[in-house]
C-alpha positions as CSV (number, residue, x, y, z in Angstrom):
1,M,102.8,-69.1,85.8
2,T,99.6,-69.5,83.8
3,A,96.8,-72.1,84.1
4,L,94.2,-72.9,81.0
5,V,91.2,-74.4,82.4
6,L,90.6,-77.1,79.3
7,G,87.5,-78.2,81.5
8,A,85.7,-77.1,84.2
9,A,82.3,-79.3,84.1
10,A,82.0,-82.5,86.7
11,G,82.2,-86.4,85.0
12,G,79.4,-86.0,82.0
13,G,80.2,-82.5,81.3
14,F,77.4,-80.0,80.9
15,P,75.1,-80.8,79.6
16,Q,75.1,-83.8,80.2
17,W,74.4,-86.6,76.8
18,N,71.4,-87.6,77.9
19,C,69.9,-84.9,80.7
20,N,66.6,-82.5,80.4
21,C,67.2,-81.1,84.5
22,P,66.0,-77.4,84.6
23,V,69.7,-76.5,83.9
24,C,70.8,-78.6,81.1
25,A,67.4,-78.2,79.1
26,L,68.7,-74.5,79.1
27,A,71.8,-75.5,77.6
28,W,69.7,-77.7,74.9
29,A,67.7,-74.7,74.0
30,G,70.7,-72.5,73.4
31,D,69.7,-70.4,76.1
32,P,72.6,-67.1,76.7
33,R,72.8,-67.5,79.8
34,V,74.2,-70.9,80.1
35,V,77.9,-72.1,78.7
36,P,78.5,-75.4,77.7
37,R,82.1,-77.4,80.1
38,S,84.0,-80.1,78.9
39,Q,84.8,-82.5,81.8
40,A,87.8,-80.8,84.4
41,G,91.7,-80.8,83.9
42,I,94.0,-77.8,83.7
43,A,97.3,-77.3,82.1
44,V,99.9,-75.2,83.6
45,S,103.4,-73.9,82.6
46,A,105.5,-71.8,84.0
47,D,107.2,-70.2,80.9
48,G,104.5,-70.7,78.6
49,E,106.8,-73.3,76.5
50,N,106.3,-76.6,77.9
51,W,102.9,-77.3,80.0
52,L,101.7,-80.0,82.4
53,L,97.9,-81.6,82.6
54,C,96.5,-82.2,85.6
55,N,94.0,-84.8,85.0
56,A,93.5,-86.0,81.3
57,S,89.2,-86.1,80.9
58,P,87.8,-87.6,78.6
59,D,87.5,-85.1,76.6
60,L,90.9,-84.2,76.3
61,R,91.2,-84.7,72.3
62,A,89.3,-82.0,72.2
63,Q,90.1,-79.6,74.3
64,L,93.5,-80.0,72.9
65,L,92.3,-79.1,69.6
66,N,90.5,-75.8,71.3
67,T,93.4,-74.7,73.0
68,P,96.5,-73.2,70.4
69,Q,99.2,-73.3,73.5
70,L,98.7,-76.8,72.9
71,H,99.5,-77.4,69.7
72,P,102.5,-79.1,67.7
73,R,104.6,-76.3,66.8
74,R,107.6,-78.4,65.2
75,G,108.6,-81.4,63.3
76,L,106.6,-83.9,62.4
77,R,105.8,-85.3,65.6
78,D,105.8,-82.4,68.4
79,S,103.7,-81.4,71.8
80,P,104.3,-78.8,74.1
81,I,102.8,-81.0,76.7
82,G,105.6,-82.6,78.6
83,A,104.0,-84.5,81.5
84,V,100.6,-85.5,83.1
85,L,99.8,-85.6,86.9
86,L,96.8,-87.1,88.0
87,T,94.9,-86.1,91.1
88,G,92.9,-89.2,91.5
89,G,91.9,-92.5,89.2
90,E,88.2,-92.3,88.6
91,I,87.5,-92.1,84.7
92,D,86.7,-88.9,84.3
93,Q,90.6,-88.3,85.5
94,T,92.2,-90.6,83.7
95,A,90.1,-92.1,80.2
96,G,91.9,-88.7,78.4
97,L,95.2,-90.9,78.7
98,F,94.4,-93.0,75.8
99,T,94.2,-89.9,73.8
100,L,98.1,-89.9,74.4
101,R,99.0,-93.2,73.2
102,E,100.3,-92.1,69.4
103,R,104.1,-92.7,70.6
104,Q,104.8,-89.3,72.2
105,D,107.5,-88.6,75.2
106,V,105.4,-87.6,78.2
107,A,105.8,-88.0,81.7
108,L,102.7,-89.6,83.7
109,Y,102.9,-88.7,87.5
110,A,101.0,-90.1,90.5
111,T,101.1,-91.0,94.0
112,P,101.2,-94.9,93.9
113,A,97.9,-95.6,94.6
114,I,96.8,-94.2,91.5
115,L,99.1,-95.9,89.2
116,A,98.0,-99.3,91.1
117,I,94.8,-98.6,89.5
118,L,96.0,-98.2,86.0
119,A,98.3,-100.9,86.3
120,G,95.4,-103.0,87.7
121,N,93.8,-102.2,83.8
122,P,95.1,-103.7,80.7
123,M,93.5,-101.3,78.9
124,F,96.4,-98.6,80.0
125,D,98.8,-101.3,78.3
126,A,98.2,-99.2,75.2
127,L,100.4,-96.5,76.7
128,H,103.8,-97.6,76.1
129,P,105.9,-97.4,79.2
130,D,108.7,-95.8,76.5
131,R,107.2,-93.0,75.6
132,V,104.4,-92.6,78.7
133,R,107.1,-93.1,81.4
134,R,104.9,-93.7,84.8
135,H,106.8,-91.9,87.8
136,A,105.5,-92.8,91.6
137,V,105.3,-89.4,93.4
138,S,105.1,-89.5,97.2
139,L,102.7,-87.1,99.3
140,G,104.4,-84.1,100.2
141,E,107.1,-84.4,98.2
142,P,108.1,-81.5,95.7
143,I,108.7,-82.8,92.9
144,M,110.2,-80.3,89.5
145,P,108.1,-82.5,86.3
146,L,108.8,-79.2,84.0
147,P,112.1,-76.1,83.9
148,G,110.3,-73.9,86.5
149,L,107.5,-75.7,87.8
150,S,107.3,-77.6,90.9
151,V,104.7,-79.6,92.3
152,E,103.3,-81.1,95.4
153,L,100.5,-83.4,96.3
154,F,98.8,-83.5,99.4
155,T,95.7,-85.6,101.0
156,V,92.5,-84.2,100.3
157,P,89.2,-85.8,102.1
158,G,87.4,-88.2,99.6
159,K,87.1,-91.7,97.9
160,V,88.1,-94.7,96.2
161,P,86.7,-93.9,92.5
162,L,83.3,-95.0,91.8
163,F,84.4,-98.4,90.1
164,L,86.1,-99.6,92.9
165,E,83.9,-98.4,95.2
166,G,81.3,-100.7,97.6
167,E,78.0,-100.1,99.3
168,N,79.1,-97.6,101.5
169,P,82.2,-96.4,100.9
170,E,84.8,-94.5,103.0
171,I,85.1,-91.1,103.5
172,S,88.8,-90.6,104.5
173,E,92.0,-88.7,103.5
174,S,93.8,-91.1,101.2
175,A,96.2,-91.2,98.2
176,V,93.6,-92.4,95.7
177,N,92.4,-88.3,96.3
178,V,94.9,-85.5,95.8
179,G,95.2,-81.9,95.8
180,V,97.9,-80.5,94.0
181,E,100.2,-77.2,94.9
182,L,102.1,-75.8,92.2
183,V,105.1,-73.3,92.5
184,G,105.9,-70.9,89.6
185,G,108.8,-68.4,90.8
186,D,106.8,-66.8,93.4
187,R,103.2,-67.7,92.8
188,R,101.4,-70.9,94.5
189,L,98.1,-72.7,92.6
190,L,96.2,-75.0,93.9
191,Y,93.9,-77.5,92.0
192,I,91.6,-79.5,94.3
193,P,88.8,-80.9,92.3
194,G,87.3,-83.7,94.1
195,A,87.1,-82.6,98.0
196,A,84.7,-84.3,100.7
197,G,86.0,-81.4,103.2
198,V,88.8,-78.8,104.2
199,T,91.7,-79.9,106.9
200,E,93.4,-77.3,108.4
201,A,96.4,-78.7,106.4
202,M,94.7,-77.6,103.3
203,R,93.8,-74.2,105.1
204,E,97.5,-73.3,105.7
205,R,98.3,-74.2,101.9
206,M,95.2,-71.6,101.0
207,R,96.8,-69.3,103.2
208,R,100.2,-68.9,101.4
209,A,98.0,-69.5,98.6
210,D,97.9,-66.4,95.3
211,A,94.9,-68.8,93.3
212,I,93.0,-71.6,94.1
213,L,91.2,-74.1,92.1
214,F,88.3,-76.2,94.0
215,D,85.6,-78.5,94.0
216,G,82.6,-77.0,93.1
217,T,80.0,-80.2,92.0
218,L,77.6,-79.8,93.7
219,F,75.3,-76.4,95.2
220,T,73.5,-78.5,97.7
221,D,74.6,-81.8,99.3
222,D,71.1,-83.3,98.2
223,E,70.9,-81.0,94.7
224,M,70.6,-84.4,93.0
225,I,68.2,-86.0,94.6
226,A,65.7,-82.8,94.8
227,L,65.8,-82.9,90.8
228,Q,65.1,-86.9,90.8
229,A,68.8,-87.0,88.8
230,G,70.3,-89.6,91.1
231,E,69.7,-91.3,94.3
232,K,73.5,-90.1,96.5
233,T,74.2,-86.7,98.3
234,G,77.1,-84.8,97.1
235,M,79.2,-85.9,100.6
236,R,78.3,-89.6,99.3
237,M,79.9,-89.3,96.3
238,G,82.8,-87.7,97.9
239,H,82.5,-83.7,97.4
240,M,81.4,-81.4,99.8
241,P,78.5,-78.8,99.1
242,V,79.0,-74.9,97.8
243,D,76.3,-73.5,100.0
244,G,74.7,-74.8,103.5
245,P,76.9,-74.1,107.1
246,D,79.5,-77.8,106.3
247,G,79.7,-75.7,101.9
248,S,83.0,-74.4,100.5
249,L,81.3,-70.9,100.9
250,A,81.9,-71.0,104.4
251,A,85.1,-73.1,104.5
252,L,86.6,-70.5,102.5
253,S,85.4,-67.7,103.4
254,D,88.3,-65.9,105.3
255,V,90.7,-67.6,102.0
256,T,92.3,-64.3,100.6
257,A,93.2,-66.2,97.5
258,R,91.7,-65.8,94.0
259,R,88.6,-68.3,94.6
260,I,87.3,-70.0,91.5
261,F,85.2,-73.1,91.2
262,I,85.9,-75.9,88.7
263,H,84.2,-79.9,88.5
264,I,80.5,-78.1,88.1
265,N,78.2,-80.9,88.0
266,N,75.4,-80.4,85.0
267,T,72.6,-80.0,87.7
268,N,74.4,-76.9,89.8
269,P,72.3,-73.5,89.3
270,M,75.4,-71.8,89.8
271,L,76.1,-72.5,85.9
272,I,73.2,-70.1,85.5
273,A,74.5,-66.8,84.6
274,G,72.0,-64.1,86.7
275,S,70.8,-67.3,88.8
276,A,70.3,-66.3,92.8
277,A,73.1,-69.4,92.9
278,R,75.6,-67.0,90.4
279,Q,74.9,-64.6,92.1
280,H,75.0,-66.0,95.6
281,V,78.4,-67.2,95.2
282,E,79.9,-63.7,93.3
283,A,78.6,-61.9,96.3
284,A,80.5,-64.2,98.7
285,G,84.3,-63.4,96.2
286,F,84.1,-66.7,94.4
287,E,84.6,-67.3,90.3
288,I,83.3,-69.6,88.5
289,A,85.4,-71.8,86.3
290,F,84.8,-71.8,82.2
291,D,86.6,-73.9,79.4
292,G,89.2,-71.8,78.2
293,M,89.6,-69.6,81.5
294,E,93.5,-68.3,81.9
295,I,94.5,-67.8,84.8
296,A,98.1,-65.5,84.9
297,L,99.8,-65.4,88.1
């Protein structure tokens, strides 16, 4: 099984188009310590021929152009992308679906709750139902979207998409924010781009995984507030911080699988090679995802 990181950044990408925070400022200046990243998404294949997209970010078209494995190969209309799986209904997880509207056969998999979000927005009617076929997936029920690749969705603490939340959105486990366990042969990969916590059920999956792509949105919970780049904590946005007693470094400290942070916000100092934050993360045995990263299992 092979996973390709199409994008490693959180919503808005890195650098964010309108941001001049200390980390983005380095990117605008061309500092070699930082590498631009597009919005999060991965492609997975069990055979190197048929590919599943996990989420479809607004940057999808550029990501496809930058990934030779996903280019057309034969015939007038062709794509090795056979299916798309959604882990949520946020704009940065779904807007790239519009790139797939050119009458190509693609299967779209998501929980009924996520599919209901798409159904409630008439813009997604541009995806012709005879070509982009929507399939409801039950939590905990393995499916095989492509030859040799098994997929199972599971709940992860989080919240509803930003455009649906109220003043004080509930952080809970629900079918609108999920993780995915991908199995090819005897190898297992977990993709969890958004998590407000780690449950015991998630830990059980992590114990049998070979690699984990995990939410690395903010380094500290109050990061955006301290930089005056926002008014919300990471937890308020549905993302546990990386550092601190309640962070993912501590929560995943005893996990033996390969651990890789993805969905990294533009303000996160982990993006700076050689920074104290990057050194801290790497010393703990974690990796930082980048666009074009290949994970062979």
